[in-house]
N, CA, C and O atoms as a MOPAC input file, in Angstrom:
PM7 MOZYME 1SCF
protein

 N     33.23600 1   143.71300 1   193.71200 1
 C     32.78400 1   145.59900 1   193.80200 1
 C     31.65800 1   145.67200 1   193.74400 1
 O     30.90900 1   144.94300 1   193.09300 1
 N     31.23500 1   147.02900 1   194.76800 1
 C     30.04500 1   147.70800 1   195.34300 1
 C     29.26200 1   149.30100 1   195.19400 1
 O     29.80800 1   150.34400 1   195.55200 1
 N     28.43500 1   149.24900 1   194.83300 1
 C     27.71900 1   150.86500 1   194.93600 1
 C     27.24200 1   150.72200 1   195.91000 1
 O     26.56800 1   149.81900 1   196.40700 1
 N     27.79500 1   152.19900 1   196.42000 1
 C     26.84600 1   152.23200 1   197.73000 1
 C     25.55200 1   152.73500 1   197.18600 1
 O     25.49500 1   153.42400 1   196.16700 1
 N     24.35600 1   152.32200 1   197.99600 1
 C     23.06800 1   153.49600 1   197.86000 1
 C     23.26100 1   154.49000 1   198.80200 1
 O     23.95500 1   154.45400 1   199.81800 1
 N     22.31000 1   155.72400 1   198.18800 1
 C     22.41900 1   156.47400 1   199.15700 1
 C     21.73400 1   156.09600 1   200.36500 1
 O     22.04100 1   156.71500 1   201.38400 1
 N     20.50900 1   154.82400 1   200.46600 1
 C     20.05500 1   154.48900 1   201.64700 1
 C     21.24000 1   154.53100 1   202.78700 1
 O     21.00600 1   155.03700 1   203.88500 1
 N     22.21400 1   154.10500 1   202.54400 1
 C     23.39300 1   153.24100 1   203.24500 1
 C     23.97300 1   154.79500 1   203.79000 1
 O     23.79600 1   154.89700 1   205.00300 1
 N     24.71900 1   156.20300 1   203.08300 1
 C     24.88100 1   157.12200 1   204.23100 1
 C     23.53900 1   157.54900 1   204.94500 1
 O     23.47100 1   157.57800 1   206.17300 1
 N     22.56800 1   157.85000 1   204.20300 1
 C     21.44100 1   158.67900 1   204.93300 1
 C     21.02600 1   157.50700 1   206.90400 1
 O     20.52400 1   157.82800 1   207.98100 1
 N     21.61100 1   156.21500 1   206.33700 1
 C     21.07100 1   156.03400 1   207.66000 1
 C     21.90900 1   156.19700 1   208.77200 1
 O     21.73200 1   155.80300 1   209.92500 1
 N     23.05600 1   156.96800 1   208.17700 1
 C     24.43200 1   157.24700 1   209.17600 1
 C     23.78400 1   158.37500 1   209.92000 1
 O     23.47500 1   158.42800 1   211.11100 1
 N     23.58400 1   159.64000 1   208.57000 1
 C     23.26200 1   160.84300 1   208.74100 1
 C     22.27900 1   161.67800 1   209.32000 1
 O     22.37800 1   162.78400 1   209.85200 1
 N     21.08900 1   160.76900 1   209.06700 1
 C     20.04600 1   160.77200 1   209.76500 1
 C     19.81900 1   159.82300 1   210.79200 1
 O     18.76400 1   159.26200 1   211.09000 1
 N     20.94800 1   159.71800 1   211.29600 1
 C     20.80500 1   158.35500 1   212.70500 1
 C     19.61300 1   157.79200 1   212.64300 1
 O     18.80200 1   158.27400 1   213.43300 1
 N     19.05400 1   156.53200 1   211.65400 1
 C     17.99500 1   155.64800 1   211.35300 1
 C     18.88500 1   154.36600 1   212.18800 1
 O     19.99400 1   154.15800 1   212.68100 1
 N     17.35600 1   153.58600 1   211.92800 1
 C     17.76700 1   151.86800 1   213.02500 1
 C     18.85300 1   151.70700 1   212.41900 1
 O     19.79500 1   151.41300 1   213.15600 1
 N     19.12800 1   151.81300 1   211.06400 1
 C     20.46500 1   150.70300 1   211.01100 1
 C     21.57600 1   151.24600 1   210.54300 1
 O     22.11700 1   150.98900 1   209.46700 1
 N     22.01200 1   152.21100 1   211.58500 1
 C     23.12900 1   152.96800 1   211.43800 1
 C     24.30400 1   151.95000 1   211.92700 1
 O     25.37900 1   151.74900 1   211.36000 1
 N     24.00800 1   151.59100 1   212.65800 1
 C     25.54100 1   151.11700 1   213.10900 1
 C     25.92400 1   150.03200 1   212.79200 1
 O     26.83300 1   149.55400 1   213.47100 1
 N     25.33500 1   149.18100 1   211.55900 1
 C     25.46000 1   148.49400 1   211.00900 1
 C     26.38800 1   148.82700 1   209.58800 1
 O     27.26100 1   148.17200 1   209.02000 1
 N     25.86000 1   149.96300 1   209.34100 1
 C     26.16300 1   150.59000 1   208.02200 1
 C     27.80200 1   151.44300 1   208.33400 1
 O     28.67900 1   151.67400 1   207.50100 1
 N     27.79800 1   151.74600 1   209.69300 1
 C     29.12700 1   152.92900 1   210.17500 1
 C     29.97200 1   151.64500 1   210.33000 1
 O     31.16300 1   151.89600 1   210.15100 1
 N     29.65600 1   149.98000 1   210.68800 1
 C     30.77500 1   149.30800 1   210.66600 1
 C     31.26300 1   149.11400 1   208.56200 1
 O     32.35600 1   148.88500 1   208.04400 1
 N     30.53400 1   149.23200 1   208.22300 1
 C     30.69400 1   148.52300 1   206.62900 1
 C     31.50400 1   149.92200 1   206.33100 1
 O     32.67700 1   149.76600 1   205.99100 1
 N     31.17200 1   150.83800 1   206.39000 1
 C     32.42200 1   152.12500 1   206.00600 1
 C     33.84700 1   152.30600 1   206.41400 1
 O     34.79300 1   152.86700 1   205.86100 1
 N     33.68700 1   151.48800 1   207.86500 1
 C     34.98700 1   151.71700 1   208.44800 1
 C     35.58300 1   150.86900 1   208.16300 1
 O     36.78100 1   150.86700 1   208.44800 1
 N     34.88900 1   149.59400 1   207.35500 1
 C     35.91600 1   148.89600 1   207.09600 1
 C     36.61800 1   149.08200 1   205.60100 1
 O     37.73100 1   148.65900 1   205.28700 1
 N     35.77200 1   149.75800 1   204.82700 1
 C     35.83500 1   149.93200 1   203.77300 1
 C     37.80000 1   150.34700 1   203.22900 1
 O     38.50500 1   149.90400 1   202.32300 1
 N     38.11300 1   151.66100 1   204.63900 1
 C     39.66400 1   151.65700 1   204.39200 1
 C     40.85900 1   150.74600 1   204.33500 1
 O     42.00800 1   150.87700 1   203.91500 1
 N     40.21100 1   149.82400 1   204.87900 1
 C     41.18600 1   148.55400 1   204.92900 1
 C     40.54400 1   147.59300 1   203.86000 1
 O     40.99300 1   146.47500 1   204.11500 1
 N     39.84200 1   147.53400 1   202.96500 1
 C     39.53000 1   146.74500 1   202.05500 1
 C     40.30800 1   146.79400 1   200.55200 1
 O     40.91000 1   147.65300 1   199.90800 1
 N     39.84500 1   144.97000 1   200.31500 1
 C     40.85300 1   144.95000 1   198.98300 1
 C     39.88200 1   145.42000 1   198.15400 1
 O     40.31400 1   146.03700 1   197.18100 1
 N     38.85200 1   145.33000 1   198.23300 1
 C     37.74900 1   145.30300 1   197.50100 1
 C     37.50700 1   146.93600 1   197.35200 1
 O     37.86600 1   147.94200 1   197.96500 1
 N     36.35400 1   146.50400 1   195.70800 1
 C     36.78700 1   148.19200 1   195.35100 1
 C     34.80100 1   148.64100 1   195.71400 1
 O     33.72300 1   148.15800 1   195.36900 1
 N     35.25800 1   149.80300 1   196.57300 1
 C     34.03000 1   149.95500 1   196.74900 1
 C     33.54200 1   151.94800 1   195.96600 1
 O     34.25700 1   152.93900 1   196.11600 1
 N     32.16100 1   151.90500 1   195.19700 1
 C     31.89000 1   153.03500 1   194.36100 1
 C     30.58800 1   154.10700 1   194.52600 1
 O     29.43900 1   153.66400 1   194.50900 1
 N     30.78300 1   155.13800 1   194.64100 1
 C     29.48700 1   155.87700 1   194.85600 1
 C     28.98000 1   156.75200 1   193.54400 1
 O     29.69700 1   157.29100 1   192.70200 1
 N     27.65100 1   156.73600 1   193.61200 1
 C     27.27900 1   158.03900 1   192.56800 1
 C     27.46700 1   159.32200 1   192.78700 1
 O     27.61500 1   159.79100 1   193.91500 1
 N     27.47500 1   159.97600 1   191.74900 1
 C     27.79000 1   161.61000 1   191.80500 1
 C     26.12600 1   161.57400 1   192.10200 1
 O     25.83800 1   162.19700 1   193.12400 1
 N     24.94500 1   160.94700 1   191.38500 1
 C     23.62600 1   161.32700 1   192.04500 1
 C     23.19300 1   161.21700 1   193.39900 1
 O     22.27300 1   161.83000 1   193.94000 1
 N     24.32800 1   159.96200 1   194.11300 1
 C     23.86800 1   159.71500 1   195.71000 1
 C     24.47300 1   160.98100 1   196.52700 1
 O     23.88100 1   161.55700 1   197.43900 1
 N     26.02700 1   161.37300 1   195.93100 1
 C     26.46000 1   162.68700 1   196.74800 1
 C     25.50900 1   163.72700 1   196.56500 1
 O     25.01000 1   164.14800 1   197.60800 1
 N     25.01200 1   164.41600 1   195.16000 1
 C     24.25500 1   165.15000 1   195.36300 1
 C     22.94300 1   165.17100 1   195.89900 1
 O     22.36000 1   166.23600 1   196.10000 1
 N     22.34700 1   163.86500 1   196.18800 1
 C     21.49800 1   163.78000 1   196.98200 1
 C     21.54000 1   164.29700 1   198.49200 1
 O     21.01900 1   165.16400 1   199.19400 1
 N     22.44900 1   163.27500 1   198.57900 1
 C     22.95400 1   163.48400 1   200.50600 1
 C     23.49700 1   165.33300 1   200.84300 1
 O     23.35400 1   165.92100 1   201.91500 1
 N     24.13400 1   165.91700 1   199.52600 1
 C     24.09900 1   167.34500 1   199.71200 1
 C     22.95000 1   168.13000 1   199.91500 1
 O     22.92400 1   169.11100 1   200.65900 1
 N     21.85800 1   167.64600 1   199.16200 1
 C     20.67100 1   168.22700 1   199.34000 1
 C     20.12200 1   168.42600 1   200.35100 1
 O     19.94400 1   169.53000 1   200.86600 1
 N     19.60300 1   166.82600 1   200.98000 1
 C     19.41600 1   166.73000 1   202.27600 1
 C     19.91400 1   167.07400 1   203.86600 1
 O     19.53200 1   166.92600 1   205.02600 1
 N     21.15900 1   167.69900 1   203.00000 1
 C     21.84900 1   167.92200 1   204.90700 1
 C     21.49400 1   169.19000 1   204.70700 1
 O     21.06400 1   169.80900 1   205.68000 1
 N     21.60500 1   169.94800 1   203.24000 1
 C     21.53100 1   170.98600 1   203.52700 1
 C     20.11600 1   171.78200 1   204.06300 1
 O     19.90700 1   172.70700 1   204.84800 1
 N     19.09400 1   170.73800 1   203.03400 1
 C     18.30300 1   171.39900 1   203.82000 1
 C     17.95000 1   170.89800 1   205.25400 1
 O     17.30500 1   171.69300 1   205.93700 1
 N     18.20000 1   169.97600 1   205.68200 1
 C     17.92900 1   169.73400 1   207.62900 1
 C     19.25000 1   170.75300 1   208.20500 1
 O     19.63700 1   170.63700 1   209.36800 1
 N     19.87700 1   171.74600 1   207.25600 1
 C     20.28800 1   172.47600 1   208.31800 1
 C     21.90200 1   171.51900 1   208.80600 1
 O     22.30500 1   171.91700 1   209.89900 1
 N     22.55200 1   170.70900 1   208.35600 1
 C     23.62700 1   169.67200 1   209.03100 1
 C     24.62000 1   169.83200 1   208.08600 1
 O     24.82400 1   168.86400 1   207.35300 1
 N     25.46200 1   171.08800 1   207.88800 1
 C     25.98100 1   171.89300 1   207.23100 1
 C     27.57600 1   171.28200 1   207.70600 1
 O     28.50100 1   171.03200 1   206.93400 1
 N     27.57300 1   171.17100 1   208.81500 1
 C     28.69600 1   170.58000 1   209.44700 1
 C     29.42600 1   169.60600 1   209.19600 1
 O     30.61700 1   169.50800 1   208.90100 1
 N     28.17400 1   168.50300 1   209.41400 1
 C     27.88000 1   167.29800 1   209.41400 1
 C     28.19700 1   166.76300 1   207.81600 1
 O     28.86500 1   165.74300 1   207.64900 1
 N     27.69700 1   167.49000 1   206.73900 1
 C     27.64700 1   167.27100 1   205.28800 1
 C     29.28000 1   167.63400 1   205.21800 1
 O     29.79400 1   167.14400 1   204.21200 1
 N     30.10400 1   168.30200 1   205.97100 1
 C     31.27400 1   168.50400 1   205.66000 1
 C     31.93300 1   167.61000 1   205.88500 1
 O     32.69500 1   167.15700 1   205.03100 1
 N     31.81100 1   167.03800 1   207.25600 1
 C     32.55200 1   165.83300 1   207.87600 1
 C     32.20300 1   164.60800 1   206.91500 1
 O     33.03800 1   163.71600 1   206.77000 1
 N     31.16200 1   164.56600 1   206.35900 1
 C     30.90800 1   163.69200 1   205.10700 1
 C     31.54200 1   163.57700 1   203.50800 1
 O     31.65900 1   162.60900 1   202.75700 1
 N     31.89500 1   165.03400 1   203.35100 1
 C     32.27200 1   164.88300 1   201.98500 1
 C     33.99900 1   164.99800 1   202.35900 1
 O     34.68300 1   165.05600 1   201.33700 1
 N     34.48800 1   165.02200 1   203.16900 1
 C     35.91600 1   164.94600 1   203.55200 1
 C     36.43900 1   163.07800 1   203.86500 1
 O     37.55800 1   162.59400 1   203.69600 1
 N     34.87900 1   162.22100 1   204.46700 1
 C     34.91900 1   161.04500 1   204.72300 1
 C     35.29500 1   160.61200 1   203.33000 1
 O     36.32900 1   159.98300 1   203.10300 1
 N     34.20000 1   161.05900 1   202.15600 1
 C     34.63200 1   160.03800 1   200.96400 1
 C     36.13900 1   160.57000 1   200.63700 1
 O     36.91900 1   159.91900 1   199.94200 1
 N     36.43200 1   161.73300 1   201.17500 1
 C     37.64100 1   162.11700 1   200.04500 1
 C     38.63700 1   160.97200 1   200.17900 1
 O     39.11300 1   160.31500 1   199.25200 1
 N     38.89700 1   160.82600 1   201.60400 1
 C     39.84700 1   160.02200 1   202.75600 1
 C     39.72300 1   158.62800 1   201.97600 1
 O     40.58400 1   157.98500 1   201.37600 1
 N     38.52900 1   158.40800 1   202.16200 1
 C     38.60800 1   156.74600 1   202.00200 1
 C     38.85600 1   156.30600 1   200.68500 1
 O     39.42700 1   157.19300 1   200.04900 1
 N     38.66800 1   155.36600 1   200.07900 1
 C     38.87800 1   154.43500 1   198.99800 1
 C     37.92300 1   154.46600 1   198.45800 1
 O     38.22100 1   153.93500 1   197.38800 1
 N     36.57100 1   154.80500 1   198.39300 1
 C     35.23700 1   155.07300 1   197.77000 1
 C     35.17600 1   155.56900 1   196.38200 1
 O     35.25200 1   156.79800 1   196.37800 1
 N     35.05600 1   155.00800 1   195.07800 1
 C     35.49600 1   155.86100 1   193.92200 1
 C     34.45800 1   156.54000 1   193.34800 1
 O     33.62600 1   155.70800 1   192.98700 1
 N     34.10100 1   157.67300 1   193.08500 1
 C     33.17800 1   157.99800 1   192.39200 1
 C     32.77700 1   157.65900 1   190.93900 1
 O     33.52700 1   157.10800 1   190.13300 1
 N     31.54800 1   158.03800 1   190.70500 1
 C     31.33100 1   157.26600 1   189.74000 1
 C     30.02300 1   158.52000 1   188.75100 1
 O     28.98300 1   158.86000 1   189.31500 1
 N     30.38000 1   159.03500 1   187.25800 1
 C     29.64000 1   159.82900 1   186.75400 1
 C     28.86600 1   159.29000 1   185.52800 1
 O     29.10000 1   158.21300 1   184.97900 1
 N     28.14400 1   159.96600 1   185.25800 1
 C     27.54600 1   159.98600 1   184.02500 1
 C     27.29700 1   160.99900 1   182.81200 1
 O     27.11800 1   162.16900 1   183.15100 1
 N     27.26500 1   160.74800 1   181.62800 1
 C     27.08200 1   161.80100 1   180.70400 1
 C     25.77300 1   161.96800 1   180.41100 1
 O     24.94200 1   161.36400 1   181.09000 1
 N     25.34000 1   162.86900 1   179.28300 1
 C     23.76300 1   163.05100 1   179.10200 1
 C     23.54800 1   162.06900 1   178.41200 1
 O     22.58200 1   161.44100 1   178.84400 1
 N     24.04400 1   161.58900 1   177.44000 1
 C     23.63200 1   160.22000 1   176.89000 1
 C     23.70500 1   158.64900 1   177.97400 1
 O     23.21200 1   157.54500 1   177.74400 1
 N     24.23400 1   158.95800 1   178.75300 1
 C     23.92500 1   157.99400 1   179.58600 1
 C     22.54400 1   157.92200 1   180.08400 1
 O     21.84000 1   156.91400 1   180.02300 1
 N     22.12500 1   159.31900 1   180.69500 1
 C     21.31000 1   159.50800 1   181.40300 1
 C     19.78200 1   159.37800 1   180.55700 1
 O     18.65700 1   158.95700 1   180.82600 1
 N     20.46800 1   160.00100 1   179.38700 1
 C     18.58600 1   158.83800 1   178.51100 1
 C     18.52000 1   157.68600 1   178.83600 1
 O     17.48300 1   157.28100 1   179.36200 1
 N     19.51500 1   156.89500 1   178.63700 1
 C     19.12700 1   155.25100 1   178.60700 1
 C     18.80500 1   155.26800 1   180.26000 1
 O     17.81000 1   154.56800 1   180.45000 1
 N     19.25100 1   155.76500 1   181.36000 1
 C     18.47700 1   155.47600 1   182.36000 1
 C     17.20000 1   155.94200 1   182.41600 1
 O     16.47700 1   155.31100 1   183.18600 1
 N     16.59900 1   157.03700 1   181.72000 1
 C     15.57700 1   157.64700 1   181.44200 1
 C     14.79300 1   156.22500 1   180.93400 1
 O     13.75200 1   155.72600 1   181.36200 1
 N     15.54500 1   155.84900 1   180.04100 1
 C     14.47100 1   154.47000 1   179.49400 1
 C     14.57800 1   153.20400 1   180.38400 1
 O     13.65100 1   152.39500 1   180.37200 1
 N     15.65100 1   153.00700 1   181.14100 1
 C     15.55900 1   152.21900 1   182.50400 1
 C     14.13300 1   152.37300 1   182.91900 1
 O     13.15700 1   151.64600 1   182.73300 1
 N     14.28000 1   153.54300 1   183.54400 1
 C     13.32000 1   154.42200 1   184.56600 1
 C     11.99100 1   153.87700 1   184.40300 1
 O     11.29500 1   153.49200 1   185.34200 1
 N     11.65500 1   153.85600 1   183.17700 1
 C     10.52400 1   153.64000 1   182.19000 1
 C     10.38200 1   152.18000 1   181.44200 1
 O      9.28000 1   151.88400 1   180.98000 1
 N     11.30800 1   151.41100 1   181.33700 1
 C     10.97400 1   149.56000 1   181.21500 1
 C     10.66000 1   149.45300 1   182.69600 1
 O      9.47200 1   149.35500 1   183.00200 1
 N     11.28900 1   149.45600 1   183.35100 1
 C     10.91100 1   148.40000 1   184.62000 1
 C     10.73400 1   149.46900 1   185.72100 1
 O     11.31800 1   149.45600 1   186.80500 1
 N      9.94600 1   150.29100 1   185.34500 1
 C      9.18100 1   151.35200 1   186.14200 1
 C      9.40300 1   151.83700 1   187.84900 1
 O      8.76500 1   151.81400 1   188.90200 1
 N     11.15300 1   152.41200 1   187.17500 1
 C     11.88400 1   152.76500 1   188.48500 1
 C     11.38600 1   154.41100 1   189.10500 1
 O     10.28500 1   154.93400 1   188.93100 1
 N     12.10200 1   154.76100 1   189.56000 1
 C     12.27000 1   156.26300 1   189.87900 1
 C     13.06600 1   156.87300 1   189.42000 1
 O     13.55700 1   155.83300 1   188.97900 1
 N     13.68300 1   157.56600 1   189.08800 1
 C     15.19500 1   158.08100 1   188.19100 1
 C     15.86600 1   157.57000 1   189.37100 1
 O     15.83100 1   156.34400 1   189.27400 1
 N     16.50800 1   157.93800 1   190.52900 1
 C     17.17500 1   157.43800 1   191.40100 1
 C     17.75100 1   156.06100 1   191.34200 1
 O     18.92600 1   155.81600 1   191.06600 1
 N     16.60800 1   154.97600 1   191.68900 1
 C     16.74100 1   153.87200 1   191.46900 1
 C     17.32400 1   152.92100 1   189.82200 1
 O     17.79000 1   151.78600 1   189.72200 1
 N     17.07500 1   153.83500 1   188.87600 1
 C     17.43700 1   153.36300 1   187.39400 1
 C     18.74500 1   154.21500 1   187.36800 1
 O     19.56400 1   153.83800 1   186.53000 1
 N     19.10200 1   155.31200 1   188.14200 1
 C     20.72900 1   155.71600 1   187.69800 1
 C     21.45200 1   154.10900 1   188.83900 1
 O     22.05400 1   153.07500 1   188.54800 1
 N     21.10000 1   154.53400 1   189.74300 1
 C     21.93200 1   153.21700 1   190.49500 1
 C     21.76900 1   151.62600 1   189.57600 1
 O     22.72200 1   150.86100 1   189.42400 1
 N     20.90000 1   151.46300 1   189.24200 1
 C     20.68100 1   150.33000 1   188.59800 1
 C     21.77600 1   150.34500 1   187.24900 1
 O     22.71600 1   149.55200 1   187.19200 1
 N     21.50900 1   151.34600 1   186.21000 1
 C     22.04700 1   152.06600 1   185.38400 1
 C     23.89500 1   151.30700 1   185.70200 1
 O     24.44700 1   150.31500 1   185.22700 1
 N     24.35500 1   152.34400 1   186.69600 1
 C     25.71700 1   152.05200 1   187.61300 1
 C     26.27600 1   150.48100 1   187.13900 1
 O     27.06200 1   150.21900 1   186.22800 1
 N     25.52300 1   149.45700 1   188.17000 1
 C     25.55100 1   148.72800 1   188.51000 1
 C     25.54500 1   147.83100 1   187.07400 1
 O     26.63200 1   147.27100 1   186.93600 1
 N     24.87600 1   147.63300 1   186.29300 1
 C     24.65000 1   147.47300 1   184.84600 1
 C     26.23200 1   147.72000 1   184.00400 1
 O     26.93100 1   146.88000 1   183.43700 1
 N     26.42700 1   149.03300 1   184.16400 1
 C     27.32600 1   148.83100 1   183.22400 1
 C     29.08000 1   149.40700 1   183.88900 1
 O     29.76900 1   150.31700 1   183.42700 1
 N     29.34000 1   148.65400 1   184.87300 1
 C     29.93300 1   148.74200 1   185.97700 1
 C     30.26700 1   147.43900 1   186.33000 1
 O     31.37500 1   147.36700 1   186.86200 1
 N     29.68000 1   146.39900 1   186.21200 1
 C     29.25500 1   144.85600 1   186.97400 1
 C     29.43200 1   145.00900 1   188.20700 1
 O     30.27300 1   144.33500 1   188.80200 1
 N     28.54000 1   146.08500 1   188.92700 1
 C     28.51500 1   146.08900 1   190.32200 1
 C     27.41900 1   145.38000 1   190.92100 1
 O     26.44300 1   144.93500 1   190.31500 1
 N     27.68800 1   145.29200 1   192.37100 1
 C     26.60100 1   144.84400 1   193.21800 1
 C     25.88700 1   145.80300 1   194.10000 1
 O     26.65700 1   146.45500 1   194.80400 1
 N     24.88200 1   146.01400 1   194.22300 1
 C     24.44500 1   147.31900 1   194.96700 1
 C     24.17400 1   146.90300 1   196.69400 1
 O     23.53900 1   145.96000 1   197.16800 1
 N     24.78000 1   147.79400 1   197.24200 1
 C     24.41300 1   147.64300 1   199.07200 1
 C     23.47100 1   148.42800 1   198.92700 1
 O     23.53500 1   149.53500 1   198.39300 1
 N     22.47000 1   147.87900 1   199.42200 1
 C     21.05100 1   148.83000 1   199.42300 1
 C     20.05200 1   148.00400 1   200.67800 1
 O     20.23400 1   146.85800 1   201.08900 1
 N     18.74100 1   149.18300 1   201.21100 1
 C     18.13900 1   148.42900 1   201.51700 1
 C     16.87300 1   148.45300 1   200.97700 1
 O     15.75900 1   148.08700 1   201.35100 1
 N     17.31000 1   148.95100 1   200.05500 1
 C     15.94700 1   149.03200 1   198.86700 1
 C     15.66100 1   147.78400 1   197.84200 1
 O     16.10100 1   147.60200 1   196.70700 1
 N     14.58200 1   146.81600 1   198.80600 1
 C     14.18700 1   145.86400 1   197.90900 1
 C     13.64000 1   145.99200 1   196.21700 1
 O     13.65200 1   145.08200 1   195.38800 1
 N     13.17600 1   147.39100 1   196.02000 1
 C     12.91900 1   147.14400 1   194.23500 1
 C     13.75000 1   146.66700 1   193.88500 1
 O     13.49700 1   145.75400 1   193.09800 1
 N     15.18400 1   146.91000 1   194.18100 1
 C     16.33300 1   146.12600 1   193.12400 1
 C     16.49300 1   145.16900 1   192.89400 1
 O     17.29800 1   144.86000 1   192.01600 1
 N     15.98100 1   144.51100 1   193.40100 1
 C     15.58200 1   142.83800 1   193.96500 1
 C     14.91200 1   141.88200 1   192.89600 1
 O     15.06200 1   140.67000 1   192.73800 1
 N     14.05500 1   142.87700 1   192.14700 1
 C     13.45000 1   142.61100 1   190.88900 1
 C     13.91500 1   143.15800 1   189.68600 1
 O     13.11700 1   143.30700 1   188.76000 1
 N     15.62400 1   143.62300 1   189.50900 1
 C     16.48000 1   143.83100 1   188.75700 1
 C     17.35500 1   142.91900 1   188.18400 1
 O     17.54000 1   142.01100 1   188.99500 1
 N     17.90000 1   142.76500 1   187.28600 1
 C     19.26900 1   142.05300 1   186.83500 1
 C     20.73700 1   142.16500 1   187.37000 1
 O     21.77200 1   141.89500 1   186.76200 1
 N     20.54400 1   142.75000 1   188.99200 1
 C     21.83400 1   142.71000 1   189.79200 1
 C     21.58700 1   142.22700 1   191.10400 1
 O     20.47100 1   142.14200 1   191.61600 1
 N     22.58700 1   141.93600 1   191.59100 1
 C     22.55900 1   142.09000 1   192.76300 1
 C     22.83300 1   142.57900 1   194.04400 1
 O     23.92700 1   142.98000 1   194.44200 1
 N     21.55300 1   142.51200 1   194.80600 1
 C     21.58000 1   143.41000 1   195.88100 1
 C     22.22600 1   142.84900 1   197.76400 1
 O     21.69900 1   142.04900 1   198.53800 1
 N     23.26500 1   143.52200 1   197.90000 1
 C     23.44600 1   143.11000 1   199.03400 1
 C     22.94100 1   144.21700 1   200.51600 1
 O     22.55400 1   145.38300 1   200.43100 1
 N     23.07000 1   143.57600 1   201.50600 1
 C     22.73000 1   144.69900 1   202.97200 1
 C     24.36100 1   144.63800 1   203.48200 1
 O     25.17300 1   143.71500 1   203.54900 1
 N     24.42100 1   146.05700 1   203.79700 1
 C     25.45300 1   146.12200 1   204.95300 1
 C     26.20600 1   144.93500 1   205.59100 1
 O     27.40500 1   144.81600 1   205.33900 1
 N     25.43500 1   143.83200 1   206.59600 1
 C     25.59200 1   142.89200 1   207.22300 1
 C     26.47700 1   142.06000 1   206.40300 1
 O     27.60000 1   141.64000 1   206.68300 1
 N     25.58900 1   141.84800 1   205.05700 1
 C     26.18900 1   140.41300 1   203.66800 1
 C     27.42700 1   141.02500 1   202.81800 1
 O     27.40000 1   140.80200 1   201.60700 1
 N     28.45200 1   141.73600 1   203.31300 1
 C     29.34700 1   142.31100 1   202.27800 1
 C     30.44000 1   141.79600 1   202.93200 1
 O     30.74800 1   141.85100 1   204.12300 1
 N     31.10700 1   141.17100 1   201.77200 1
 C     32.53400 1   140.49800 1   202.12300 1
 C     33.53100 1   141.19200 1   202.08900 1
 O     33.94800 1   141.24400 1   200.93200 1
 N     34.04000 1   141.67100 1   202.67000 1
 C     35.26500 1   142.73200 1   202.55900 1
 C     36.41100 1   142.11300 1   202.37600 1
 O     37.45300 1   142.76100 1   202.26900 1

């Protein structure tokens, strides 16, 4: 079971260097027996970034893709977000990384990410090309 980090989606949406391998991963999710998750924080971050870039139609396509895929959305409550703040302080993380870390710990997930900050934490990080589908 995997949590998809924000940068996996942004690679594609912003046409960055590793977008090809991210696209392959996302295409393969639909036929996978493995469970994939995305945080509500990731979705909101992408929504903010895409609206800021004026890419409303692309954002709309992205949200439709999430709806049609097998990717499961994970949310938190305010008590959990207090715990996330504690993780941010304890591990010297940005809030977004602490959020992802918390969800991985809470749900026993590996994280799919290019962010090497996760390597110092007690979760497993893999890159899209390393995911076993």
